[in-house]
C-alpha angles and dihedrals in degrees: 000000000000122000093217106025098158098053098074106076100039090050090051091048089051089050092049094048103037110007115222092346090054092053091048090051093050091051090046090054090051090050092050092048092049092049090050092049090050091051092049090050091049094244113139092180136030089244088064093063108104129192092254089063093056114082 
């Protein structure tokens, strides 16, 4: 089982559309989404994420 199964295709799409800058943008969007999800869950740090928060 992969640790990051959903990163592959969007990263490749970013590469196809914008080269290195496109990949960087895709990864930036993932980082922003993850940070927002952590805020909404009340987790200021990754260590605060518990199994009951992961669906």
